[in-house]
PDB file of N, CA, C and O in Angstrom:
ATOM      1  N   MET A   1      -8.987  22.498   2.028  1.00  0.00           N
ATOM      2  CA  MET A   1      -8.034  22.375   0.947  1.00  0.00           C
ATOM      3  C   MET A   1      -6.641  22.147   1.523  1.00  0.00           C
ATOM      4  O   MET A   1      -6.278  22.736   2.541  1.00  0.00           O
ATOM      5  N   VAL A   2      -5.869  21.297   0.871  1.00  0.00           N
ATOM      6  CA  VAL A   2      -4.528  20.963   1.314  1.00  0.00           C
ATOM      7  C   VAL A   2      -3.570  22.096   0.944  1.00  0.00           C
ATOM      8  O   VAL A   2      -3.599  22.608  -0.176  1.00  0.00           O
ATOM      9  N   LYS A   3      -2.728  22.476   1.896  1.00  0.00           N
ATOM     10  CA  LYS A   3      -1.747  23.537   1.653  1.00  0.00           C
ATOM     11  C   LYS A   3      -0.677  23.008   0.703  1.00  0.00           C
ATOM     12  O   LYS A   3      -0.189  21.890   0.865  1.00  0.00           O
ATOM     13  N   GLN A   4      -0.316  23.826  -0.292  1.00  0.00           N
ATOM     14  CA  GLN A   4       0.741  23.480  -1.233  1.00  0.00           C
ATOM     15  C   GLN A   4       1.851  24.502  -1.134  1.00  0.00           C
ATOM     16  O   GLN A   4       1.597  25.687  -0.917  1.00  0.00           O
ATOM     17  N   VAL A   5       3.080  24.047  -1.294  1.00  0.00           N
ATOM     18  CA  VAL A   5       4.244  24.921  -1.249  1.00  0.00           C
ATOM     19  C   VAL A   5       5.278  24.390  -2.245  1.00  0.00           C
ATOM     20  O   VAL A   5       5.425  23.179  -2.410  1.00  0.00           O
ATOM     21  N   SER A   6       5.986  25.295  -2.900  1.00  0.00           N
ATOM     22  CA  SER A   6       7.018  24.884  -3.849  1.00  0.00           C
ATOM     23  C   SER A   6       8.218  24.314  -3.091  1.00  0.00           C
ATOM     24  O   SER A   6       8.366  24.531  -1.889  1.00  0.00           O
ATOM     25  N   LYS A   7       9.075  23.581  -3.814  1.00  0.00           N
ATOM     26  CA  LYS A   7      10.274  23.033  -3.169  1.00  0.00           C
ATOM     27  C   LYS A   7      11.116  24.137  -2.559  1.00  0.00           C
ATOM     28  O   LYS A   7      11.583  24.014  -1.427  1.00  0.00           O
ATOM     29  N   SER A   8      11.310  25.207  -3.298  1.00  0.00           N
ATOM     30  CA  SER A   8      12.135  26.302  -2.779  1.00  0.00           C
ATOM     31  C   SER A   8      11.464  26.957  -1.572  1.00  0.00           C
ATOM     32  O   SER A   8      12.150  27.326  -0.619  1.00  0.00           O
ATOM     33  N   GLY A   9      10.154  27.106  -1.594  1.00  0.00           N
ATOM     34  CA  GLY A   9       9.420  27.652  -0.458  1.00  0.00           C
ATOM     35  C   GLY A   9       9.479  26.732   0.745  1.00  0.00           C
ATOM     36  O   GLY A   9       9.558  27.194   1.883  1.00  0.00           O
ATOM     37  N   PHE A  10       9.440  25.428   0.498  1.00  0.00           N
ATOM     38  CA  PHE A  10       9.541  24.460   1.586  1.00  0.00           C
ATOM     39  C   PHE A  10      10.916  24.540   2.245  1.00  0.00           C
ATOM     40  O   PHE A  10      11.042  24.526   3.469  1.00  0.00           O
ATOM     41  N   LYS A  11      11.935  24.625   1.405  1.00  0.00           N
ATOM     42  CA  LYS A  11      13.307  24.679   1.914  1.00  0.00           C
ATOM     43  C   LYS A  11      13.491  25.870   2.847  1.00  0.00           C
ATOM     44  O   LYS A  11      14.084  25.730   3.917  1.00  0.00           O
ATOM     45  N   VAL A  12      12.995  27.029   2.458  1.00  0.00           N
ATOM     46  CA  VAL A  12      13.152  28.254   3.242  1.00  0.00           C
ATOM     47  C   VAL A  12      12.326  28.201   4.524  1.00  0.00           C
ATOM     48  O   VAL A  12      12.769  28.696   5.561  1.00  0.00           O
ATOM     49  N   ASN A  13      11.131  27.608   4.470  1.00  0.00           N
ATOM     50  CA  ASN A  13      10.187  27.638   5.597  1.00  0.00           C
ATOM     51  C   ASN A  13       9.975  26.282   6.250  1.00  0.00           C
ATOM     52  O   ASN A  13       8.939  26.063   6.878  1.00  0.00           O
ATOM     53  N   ALA A  14      10.934  25.361   6.118  1.00  0.00           N
ATOM     54  CA  ALA A  14      10.734  23.992   6.581  1.00  0.00           C
ATOM     55  C   ALA A  14      10.337  23.909   8.054  1.00  0.00           C
ATOM     56  O   ALA A  14       9.362  23.231   8.382  1.00  0.00           O
ATOM     57  N   LEU A  15      11.059  24.574   8.943  1.00  0.00           N
ATOM     58  CA  LEU A  15      10.743  24.472  10.376  1.00  0.00           C
ATOM     59  C   LEU A  15       9.350  25.003  10.687  1.00  0.00           C
ATOM     60  O   LEU A  15       8.621  24.410  11.482  1.00  0.00           O
ATOM     61  N   GLU A  16       8.982  26.107  10.069  1.00  0.00           N
ATOM     62  CA  GLU A  16       7.647  26.665  10.268  1.00  0.00           C
ATOM     63  C   GLU A  16       6.574  25.702   9.760  1.00  0.00           C
ATOM     64  O   GLU A  16       5.544  25.512  10.407  1.00  0.00           O
ATOM     65  N   LEU A  17       6.824  25.098   8.603  1.00  0.00           N
ATOM     66  CA  LEU A  17       5.866  24.146   8.042  1.00  0.00           C
ATOM     67  C   LEU A  17       5.769  22.895   8.906  1.00  0.00           C
ATOM     68  O   LEU A  17       4.679  22.351   9.082  1.00  0.00           O
ATOM     69  N   PHE A  18       6.900  22.428   9.449  1.00  0.00           N
ATOM     70  CA  PHE A  18       6.861  21.274  10.345  1.00  0.00           C
ATOM     71  C   PHE A  18       5.984  21.560  11.554  1.00  0.00           C
ATOM     72  O   PHE A  18       5.177  20.721  11.952  1.00  0.00           O
ATOM     73  N   ARG A  19       6.139  22.736  12.136  1.00  0.00           N
ATOM     74  CA  ARG A  19       5.314  23.107  13.298  1.00  0.00           C
ATOM     75  C   ARG A  19       3.834  23.155  12.918  1.00  0.00           C
ATOM     76  O   ARG A  19       2.974  22.698  13.671  1.00  0.00           O
ATOM     77  N   LEU A  20       3.549  23.712  11.745  1.00  0.00           N
ATOM     78  CA  LEU A  20       2.165  23.795  11.268  1.00  0.00           C
ATOM     79  C   LEU A  20       1.570  22.396  11.107  1.00  0.00           C
ATOM     80  O   LEU A  20       0.437  22.145  11.519  1.00  0.00           O
ATOM     81  N   ILE A  21       2.331  21.499  10.513  1.00  0.00           N
ATOM     82  CA  ILE A  21       1.866  20.121  10.301  1.00  0.00           C
ATOM     83  C   ILE A  21       1.643  19.433  11.638  1.00  0.00           C
ATOM     84  O   ILE A  21       0.634  18.754  11.829  1.00  0.00           O
ATOM     85  N   GLU A  22       2.581  19.604  12.567  1.00  0.00           N
ATOM     86  CA  GLU A  22       2.453  18.984  13.895  1.00  0.00           C
ATOM     87  C   GLU A  22       1.213  19.467  14.634  1.00  0.00           C
ATOM     88  O   GLU A  22       0.477  18.665  15.210  1.00  0.00           O
ATOM     89  N   THR A  23       0.983  20.760  14.618  1.00  0.00           N
ATOM     90  CA  THR A  23      -0.131  21.312  15.399  1.00  0.00           C
ATOM     91  C   THR A  23      -1.485  21.104  14.733  1.00  0.00           C
ATOM     92  O   THR A  23      -2.466  20.778  15.401  1.00  0.00           O
ATOM     93  N   SER A  24      -1.539  21.291  13.422  1.00  0.00           N
ATOM     94  CA  SER A  24      -2.837  21.183  12.743  1.00  0.00           C
ATOM     95  C   SER A  24      -3.181  19.751  12.358  1.00  0.00           C
ATOM     96  O   SER A  24      -4.356  19.397  12.261  1.00  0.00           O
ATOM     97  N   GLY A  25      -2.159  18.925  12.138  1.00  0.00           N
ATOM     98  CA  GLY A  25      -2.396  17.556  11.679  1.00  0.00           C
ATOM     99  C   GLY A  25      -2.702  17.479  10.200  1.00  0.00           C
ATOM    100  O   GLY A  25      -2.939  16.392   9.674  1.00  0.00           O
ATOM    101  N   LYS A  26      -2.701  18.625   9.512  1.00  0.00           N
ATOM    102  CA  LYS A  26      -3.010  18.645   8.084  1.00  0.00           C
ATOM    103  C   LYS A  26      -1.725  18.539   7.272  1.00  0.00           C
ATOM    104  O   LYS A  26      -0.730  19.182   7.605  1.00  0.00           O
ATOM    105  N   PRO A  27      -1.736  17.735   6.209  1.00  0.00           N
ATOM    106  CA  PRO A  27      -0.522  17.559   5.404  1.00  0.00           C
ATOM    107  C   PRO A  27      -0.225  18.787   4.544  1.00  0.00           C
ATOM    108  O   PRO A  27      -1.091  19.631   4.312  1.00  0.00           O
ATOM    109  N   VAL A  28       1.012  18.862   4.082  1.00  0.00           N
ATOM    110  CA  VAL A  28       1.451  19.894   3.148  1.00  0.00           C
ATOM    111  C   VAL A  28       1.988  19.187   1.913  1.00  0.00           C
ATOM    112  O   VAL A  28       2.784  18.253   2.024  1.00  0.00           O
ATOM    113  N   VAL A  29       1.556  19.628   0.741  1.00  0.00           N
ATOM    114  CA  VAL A  29       2.025  19.053  -0.518  1.00  0.00           C
ATOM    115  C   VAL A  29       3.143  19.932  -1.050  1.00  0.00           C
ATOM    116  O   VAL A  29       2.991  21.147  -1.170  1.00  0.00           O
ATOM    117  N   VAL A  30       4.268  19.304  -1.368  1.00  0.00           N
ATOM    118  CA  VAL A  30       5.413  20.019  -1.925  1.00  0.00           C
ATOM    119  C   VAL A  30       5.366  19.844  -3.437  1.00  0.00           C
ATOM    120  O   VAL A  30       5.252  18.729  -3.947  1.00  0.00           O
ATOM    121  N   THR A  31       5.456  20.973  -4.144  1.00  0.00           N
ATOM    122  CA  THR A  31       5.351  20.939  -5.604  1.00  0.00           C
ATOM    123  C   THR A  31       6.698  21.220  -6.249  1.00  0.00           C
ATOM    124  O   THR A  31       7.584  21.819  -5.640  1.00  0.00           O
ATOM    125  N   ASN A  32       6.836  20.776  -7.488  1.00  0.00           N
ATOM    126  CA  ASN A  32       8.011  21.049  -8.299  1.00  0.00           C
ATOM    127  C   ASN A  32       7.510  21.416  -9.691  1.00  0.00           C
ATOM    128  O   ASN A  32       6.836  20.617 -10.341  1.00  0.00           O
ATOM    129  N   HIS A  33       7.834  22.608 -10.145  1.00  0.00           N
ATOM    130  CA  HIS A  33       7.355  23.116 -11.437  1.00  0.00           C
ATOM    131  C   HIS A  33       5.833  23.061 -11.518  1.00  0.00           C
ATOM    132  O   HIS A  33       5.267  22.764 -12.570  1.00  0.00           O
ATOM    133  N   GLY A  34       5.177  23.350 -10.393  1.00  0.00           N
ATOM    134  CA  GLY A  34       3.722  23.428 -10.354  1.00  0.00           C
ATOM    135  C   GLY A  34       3.005  22.115 -10.129  1.00  0.00           C
ATOM    136  O   GLY A  34       1.795  22.107  -9.902  1.00  0.00           O
ATOM    137  N   GLY A  35       3.726  20.993 -10.187  1.00  0.00           N
ATOM    138  CA  GLY A  35       3.088  19.688  -9.990  1.00  0.00           C
ATOM    139  C   GLY A  35       3.396  19.099  -8.632  1.00  0.00           C
ATOM    140  O   GLY A  35       4.513  19.254  -8.138  1.00  0.00           O
ATOM    141  N   PRO A  36       2.444  18.429  -8.014  1.00  0.00           N
ATOM    142  CA  PRO A  36       2.679  17.826  -6.697  1.00  0.00           C
ATOM    143  C   PRO A  36       3.713  16.707  -6.784  1.00  0.00           C
ATOM    144  O   PRO A  36       3.652  15.864  -7.679  1.00  0.00           O
ATOM    145  N   LYS A  37       4.663  16.706  -5.848  1.00  0.00           N
ATOM    146  CA  LYS A  37       5.719  15.685  -5.841  1.00  0.00           C
ATOM    147  C   LYS A  37       5.784  14.920  -4.522  1.00  0.00           C
ATOM    148  O   LYS A  37       6.021  13.712  -4.514  1.00  0.00           O
ATOM    149  N   LEU A  38       5.575  15.625  -3.404  1.00  0.00           N
ATOM    150  CA  LEU A  38       5.673  14.996  -2.087  1.00  0.00           C
ATOM    151  C   LEU A  38       4.528  15.454  -1.205  1.00  0.00           C
ATOM    152  O   LEU A  38       3.969  16.535  -1.393  1.00  0.00           O
ATOM    153  N   GLU A  39       4.189  14.617  -0.242  1.00  0.00           N
ATOM    154  CA  GLU A  39       3.236  15.011   0.781  1.00  0.00           C
ATOM    155  C   GLU A  39       3.911  14.827   2.126  1.00  0.00           C
ATOM    156  O   GLU A  39       4.388  13.734   2.430  1.00  0.00           O
ATOM    157  N   VAL A  40       3.961  15.863   2.928  1.00  0.00           N
ATOM    158  CA  VAL A  40       4.553  15.793   4.261  1.00  0.00           C
ATOM    159  C   VAL A  40       3.407  15.825   5.256  1.00  0.00           C
ATOM    160  O   VAL A  40       2.577  16.734   5.245  1.00  0.00           O
ATOM    161  N   ARG A  41       3.376  14.805   6.126  1.00  0.00           N
ATOM    162  CA  ARG A  41       2.291  14.740   7.105  1.00  0.00           C
ATOM    163  C   ARG A  41       2.812  14.274   8.453  1.00  0.00           C
ATOM    164  O   ARG A  41       3.925  13.759   8.562  1.00  0.00           O
ATOM    165  N   ARG A  42       2.000  14.461   9.467  1.00  0.00           N
ATOM    166  CA  ARG A  42       2.360  14.070  10.829  1.00  0.00           C
ATOM    167  C   ARG A  42       2.449  12.550  10.908  1.00  0.00           C
ATOM    168  O   ARG A  42       1.628  11.835  10.333  1.00  0.00           O
ATOM    169  N   TYR A  43       3.450  12.073  11.623  1.00  0.00           N
ATOM    170  CA  TYR A  43       3.637  10.636  11.808  1.00  0.00           C
ATOM    171  C   TYR A  43       2.641  10.110  12.830  1.00  0.00           C
ATOM    172  O   TYR A  43       2.436  10.711  13.884  1.00  0.00           O
ATOM    173  N   GLU A  44       2.033   8.994  12.507  1.00  0.00           N
ATOM    174  CA  GLU A  44       1.125   8.333  13.439  1.00  0.00           C
ATOM    175  C   GLU A  44       1.569   6.889  13.570  1.00  0.00           C
ATOM    176  O   GLU A  44       1.557   6.134  12.597  1.00  0.00           O
ATOM    177  N   ALA A  45       1.958   6.513  14.765  1.00  0.00           N
ATOM    178  CA  ALA A  45       2.447   5.153  15.007  1.00  0.00           C
ATOM    179  C   ALA A  45       1.328   4.148  14.787  1.00  0.00           C
ATOM    180  O   ALA A  45       0.189   4.384  15.188  1.00  0.00           O
ATOM    181  N   PRO A  46       1.651   3.028  14.151  1.00  0.00           N
ATOM    182  CA  PRO A  46       0.631   1.997  13.956  1.00  0.00           C
ATOM    183  C   PRO A  46       0.258   1.356  15.294  1.00  0.00           C
ATOM    184  O   PRO A  46       1.068   1.291  16.219  1.00  0.00           O
ATOM    185  N   GLU A  47      -0.958   0.897  15.370  1.00  0.00           N
ATOM    186  CA  GLU A  47      -1.417   0.216  16.578  1.00  0.00           C
ATOM    187  C   GLU A  47      -0.669  -1.114  16.699  1.00  0.00           C
ATOM    188  O   GLU A  47      -0.591  -1.879  15.738  1.00  0.00           O
ATOM    189  N   THR A  48      -0.128  -1.379  17.871  1.00  0.00           N
ATOM    190  CA  THR A  48       0.547  -2.651  18.105  1.00  0.00           C
ATOM    191  C   THR A  48      -0.203  -3.402  19.185  1.00  0.00           C
ATOM    192  O   THR A  48      -0.507  -2.860  20.248  1.00  0.00           O
ATOM    193  N   LYS A  49      -0.496  -4.653  18.896  1.00  0.00           N
ATOM    194  CA  LYS A  49      -1.241  -5.480  19.836  1.00  0.00           C
ATOM    195  C   LYS A  49      -0.253  -6.188  20.752  1.00  0.00           C
ATOM    196  O   LYS A  49       0.700  -6.818  20.293  1.00  0.00           O
ATOM    197  N   LYS A  50      -0.493  -6.077  22.039  1.00  0.00           N
ATOM    198  CA  LYS A  50       0.331  -6.785  23.010  1.00  0.00           C
ATOM    199  C   LYS A  50      -0.008  -8.265  22.935  1.00  0.00           C
ATOM    200  O   LYS A  50      -1.176  -8.651  22.974  1.00  0.00           O
ATOM    201  N   ARG A  51       1.040  -9.096  22.824  1.00  0.00           N
ATOM    202  CA  ARG A  51       0.817 -10.537  22.797  1.00  0.00           C
ATOM    203  C   ARG A  51       1.061 -11.114  24.178  1.00  0.00           C
ATOM    204  O   ARG A  51       1.942 -10.664  24.910  1.00  0.00           O
ATOM    205  N   THR A  52       0.270 -12.112  24.518  1.00  0.00           N
ATOM    206  CA  THR A  52       0.448 -12.788  25.798  1.00  0.00           C
ATOM    207  C   THR A  52       1.603 -13.773  25.679  1.00  0.00           C
ATOM    208  O   THR A  52       2.016 -14.142  24.580  1.00  0.00           O
ATOM    209  N   THR A  53       2.111 -14.186  26.823  1.00  0.00           N
ATOM    210  CA  THR A  53       3.187 -15.179  26.850  1.00  0.00           C
ATOM    211  C   THR A  53       2.739 -16.458  26.161  1.00  0.00           C
ATOM    212  O   THR A  53       3.524 -17.093  25.456  1.00  0.00           O
ATOM    213  N   GLU A  54       1.496 -16.834  26.357  1.00  0.00           N
ATOM    214  CA  GLU A  54       0.980 -18.056  25.731  1.00  0.00           C
ATOM    215  C   GLU A  54       0.982 -17.941  24.209  1.00  0.00           C
ATOM    216  O   GLU A  54       1.306 -18.905  23.514  1.00  0.00           O
ATOM    217  N   GLU A  55       0.623 -16.767  23.687  1.00  0.00           N
ATOM    218  CA  GLU A  55       0.621 -16.563  22.232  1.00  0.00           C
ATOM    219  C   GLU A  55       2.034 -16.643  21.665  1.00  0.00           C
ATOM    220  O   GLU A  55       2.250 -17.215  20.596  1.00  0.00           O
ATOM    221  N   ILE A  56       2.982 -16.074  22.378  1.00  0.00           N
ATOM    222  CA  ILE A  56       4.374 -16.113  21.925  1.00  0.00           C
ATOM    223  C   ILE A  56       4.897 -17.541  21.936  1.00  0.00           C
ATOM    224  O   ILE A  56       5.538 -17.977  20.980  1.00  0.00           O
ATOM    225  N   LEU A  57       4.625 -18.278  23.022  1.00  0.00           N
ATOM    226  CA  LEU A  57       5.082 -19.667  23.113  1.00  0.00           C
ATOM    227  C   LEU A  57       4.430 -20.541  22.038  1.00  0.00           C
ATOM    228  O   LEU A  57       5.083 -21.417  21.471  1.00  0.00           O
ATOM    229  N   GLU A  58       3.161 -20.308  21.762  1.00  0.00           N
ATOM    230  CA  GLU A  58       2.473 -21.079  20.719  1.00  0.00           C
ATOM    231  C   GLU A  58       3.108 -20.827  19.354  1.00  0.00           C
ATOM    232  O   GLU A  58       3.242 -21.749  18.549  1.00  0.00           O
ATOM    233  N   GLU A  59       3.498 -19.576  19.094  1.00  0.00           N
ATOM    234  CA  GLU A  59       4.151 -19.236  17.831  1.00  0.00           C
ATOM    235  C   GLU A  59       5.509 -19.935  17.704  1.00  0.00           C
ATOM    236  O   GLU A  59       5.917 -20.306  16.603  1.00  0.00           O
ATOM    237  N   LEU A  60       6.204 -20.112  18.823  1.00  0.00           N
ATOM    238  CA  LEU A  60       7.525 -20.743  18.810  1.00  0.00           C
ATOM    239  C   LEU A  60       7.467 -22.268  18.846  1.00  0.00           C
ATOM    240  O   LEU A  60       8.452 -22.937  18.535  1.00  0.00           O
ATOM    241  N   ARG A  61       6.315 -22.816  19.224  1.00  0.00           N
ATOM    242  CA  ARG A  61       6.188 -24.273  19.346  1.00  0.00           C
ATOM    243  C   ARG A  61       6.562 -24.965  18.040  1.00  0.00           C
ATOM    244  O   ARG A  61       6.032 -24.635  16.979  1.00  0.00           O
ATOM    245  N   GLY A  62       7.469 -25.913  18.124  1.00  0.00           N
ATOM    246  CA  GLY A  62       7.913 -26.660  16.952  1.00  0.00           C
ATOM    247  C   GLY A  62       9.065 -25.995  16.212  1.00  0.00           C
ATOM    248  O   GLY A  62       9.608 -26.569  15.269  1.00  0.00           O
ATOM    249  N   ALA A  63       9.442 -24.794  16.629  1.00  0.00           N
ATOM    250  CA  ALA A  63      10.519 -24.086  15.948  1.00  0.00           C
ATOM    251  C   ALA A  63      11.894 -24.432  16.521  1.00  0.00           C
ATOM    252  O   ALA A  63      12.914 -24.175  15.881  1.00  0.00           O
ATOM    253  N   VAL A  64      11.927 -25.012  17.717  1.00  0.00           N
ATOM    254  CA  VAL A  64      13.194 -25.343  18.357  1.00  0.00           C
ATOM    255  C   VAL A  64      13.477 -26.818  18.140  1.00  0.00           C
ATOM    256  O   VAL A  64      12.618 -27.665  18.385  1.00  0.00           O
ATOM    257  N   LEU A  65      14.681 -27.123  17.679  1.00  0.00           N
ATOM    258  CA  LEU A  65      15.077 -28.510  17.452  1.00  0.00           C
ATOM    259  C   LEU A  65      15.905 -29.000  18.619  1.00  0.00           C
ATOM    260  O   LEU A  65      16.636 -28.228  19.240  1.00  0.00           O
ATOM    261  N   TYR A  66      15.792 -30.283  18.919  1.00  0.00           N
ATOM    262  CA  TYR A  66      16.540 -30.885  20.013  1.00  0.00           C
ATOM    263  C   TYR A  66      17.569 -31.833  19.432  1.00  0.00           C
ATOM    264  O   TYR A  66      17.300 -32.543  18.462  1.00  0.00           O
ATOM    265  N   SER A  67      18.754 -31.840  20.035  1.00  0.00           N
ATOM    266  CA  SER A  67      19.809 -32.737  19.585  1.00  0.00           C
ATOM    267  C   SER A  67      20.441 -33.395  20.798  1.00  0.00           C
ATOM    268  O   SER A  67      20.795 -32.723  21.766  1.00  0.00           O
ATOM    269  N   ASP A  68      20.585 -34.744  20.740  1.00  0.00           N
ATOM    270  CA  ASP A  68      21.245 -35.472  21.829  1.00  0.00           C
ATOM    271  C   ASP A  68      22.747 -35.203  21.834  1.00  0.00           C
ATOM    272  O   ASP A  68      23.388 -35.199  22.885  1.00  0.00           O
ATOM    273  N   ASN A  69      23.293 -34.981  20.645  1.00  0.00           N
ATOM    274  CA  ASN A  69      24.739 -34.812  20.513  1.00  0.00           C
ATOM    275  C   ASN A  69      25.040 -33.495  19.808  1.00  0.00           C
ATOM    276  O   ASN A  69      25.381 -33.482  18.625  1.00  0.00           O
ATOM    277  N   SER A  70      24.915 -32.412  20.520  1.00  0.00           N
ATOM    278  CA  SER A  70      25.054 -31.103  19.900  1.00  0.00           C
ATOM    279  C   SER A  70      26.483 -30.782  19.481  1.00  0.00           C
ATOM    280  O   SER A  70      26.704 -29.823  18.742  1.00  0.00           O
ATOM    281  N   THR A  71      27.457 -31.567  19.939  1.00  0.00           N
ATOM    282  CA  THR A  71      28.843 -31.301  19.559  1.00  0.00           C
ATOM    283  C   THR A  71      29.297 -32.134  18.372  1.00  0.00           C
ATOM    284  O   THR A  71      30.407 -31.942  17.876  1.00  0.00           O
ATOM    285  N   ASP A  72      28.450 -33.070  17.898  1.00  0.00           N
ATOM    286  CA  ASP A  72      28.802 -33.881  16.733  1.00  0.00           C
ATOM    287  C   ASP A  72      28.836 -33.018  15.474  1.00  0.00           C
ATOM    288  O   ASP A  72      28.048 -32.080  15.350  1.00  0.00           O
ATOM    289  N   PRO A  73      29.746 -33.327  14.532  1.00  0.00           N
ATOM    290  CA  PRO A  73      29.776 -32.564  13.274  1.00  0.00           C
ATOM    291  C   PRO A  73      28.483 -32.757  12.488  1.00  0.00           C
ATOM    292  O   PRO A  73      27.832 -33.797  12.583  1.00  0.00           O
ATOM    293  N   VAL A  74      28.131 -31.753  11.724  1.00  0.00           N
ATOM    294  CA  VAL A  74      26.921 -31.796  10.913  1.00  0.00           C
ATOM    295  C   VAL A  74      27.332 -31.751   9.458  1.00  0.00           C
ATOM    296  O   VAL A  74      28.107 -30.886   9.051  1.00  0.00           O
ATOM    297  N   GLY A  75      26.801 -32.702   8.657  1.00  0.00           N
ATOM    298  CA  GLY A  75      27.103 -32.736   7.234  1.00  0.00           C
ATOM    299  C   GLY A  75      26.250 -31.737   6.462  1.00  0.00           C
ATOM    300  O   GLY A  75      25.226 -31.262   6.952  1.00  0.00           O
ATOM    301  N   GLU A  76      26.684 -31.433   5.265  1.00  0.00           N
ATOM    302  CA  GLU A  76      25.958 -30.458   4.442  1.00  0.00           C
ATOM    303  C   GLU A  76      24.539 -30.916   4.145  1.00  0.00           C
ATOM    304  O   GLU A  76      23.636 -30.086   4.041  1.00  0.00           O
ATOM    305  N   ASP A  77      24.325 -32.225   4.007  1.00  0.00           N
ATOM    306  CA  ASP A  77      22.998 -32.749   3.700  1.00  0.00           C
ATOM    307  C   ASP A  77      22.081 -32.804   4.920  1.00  0.00           C
ATOM    308  O   ASP A  77      20.882 -33.054   4.790  1.00  0.00           O
ATOM    309  N   ASP A  78      22.651 -32.569   6.112  1.00  0.00           N
ATOM    310  CA  ASP A  78      21.852 -32.629   7.333  1.00  0.00           C
ATOM    311  C   ASP A  78      21.087 -31.337   7.613  1.00  0.00           C
ATOM    312  O   ASP A  78      20.210 -31.316   8.477  1.00  0.00           O
ATOM    313  N   TRP A  79      21.405 -30.271   6.900  1.00  0.00           N
ATOM    314  CA  TRP A  79      20.731 -28.988   7.135  1.00  0.00           C
ATOM    315  C   TRP A  79      19.342 -28.984   6.512  1.00  0.00           C
ATOM    316  O   TRP A  79      19.131 -29.531   5.430  1.00  0.00           O
ATOM    317  N   GLU A  80      18.419 -28.372   7.197  1.00  0.00           N
ATOM    318  CA  GLU A  80      17.046 -28.290   6.723  1.00  0.00           C
ATOM    319  C   GLU A  80      16.617 -26.823   6.767  1.00  0.00           C
ATOM    320  O   GLU A  80      16.657 -26.188   7.821  1.00  0.00           O
ATOM    321  N   ALA A  81      16.212 -26.302   5.633  1.00  0.00           N
ATOM    322  CA  ALA A  81      15.793 -24.893   5.583  1.00  0.00           C
ATOM    323  C   ALA A  81      14.344 -24.789   6.021  1.00  0.00           C
ATOM    324  O   ALA A  81      13.494 -25.557   5.570  1.00  0.00           O
ATOM    325  N   LEU A  82      14.067 -23.843   6.893  1.00  0.00           N
ATOM    326  CA  LEU A  82      12.703 -23.582   7.328  1.00  0.00           C
ATOM    327  C   LEU A  82      12.082 -22.555   6.423  1.00  0.00           C
ATOM    328  O   LEU A  82      12.763 -21.633   5.974  1.00  0.00           O
ATOM    329  N   LYS A  83      10.815 -22.690   6.146  1.00  0.00           N
ATOM    330  CA  LYS A  83      10.114 -21.740   5.281  1.00  0.00           C
ATOM    331  C   LYS A  83       9.359 -20.756   6.101  1.00  0.00           C
ATOM    332  O   LYS A  83       8.701 -19.872   5.552  1.00  0.00           O
TER     333      LYS A  83
END
């Protein structure tokens, strides 16, 4: 069963509850007037996949524009929005 605590009880015992959540991994539900309002749980970082240099370069391919005259003025109609 999930531990429940009132807002006022949470406020008074916050540090103790944080330690409990960290060590047990079980969430605590904070109630207001008897109804559940918040759930406090341990943070778990999402899995991140390492990308290879080739994958990064493939993603960037075609995203860089080349200009022979990079110092020439650009008109308002010359801009192109990327989606």
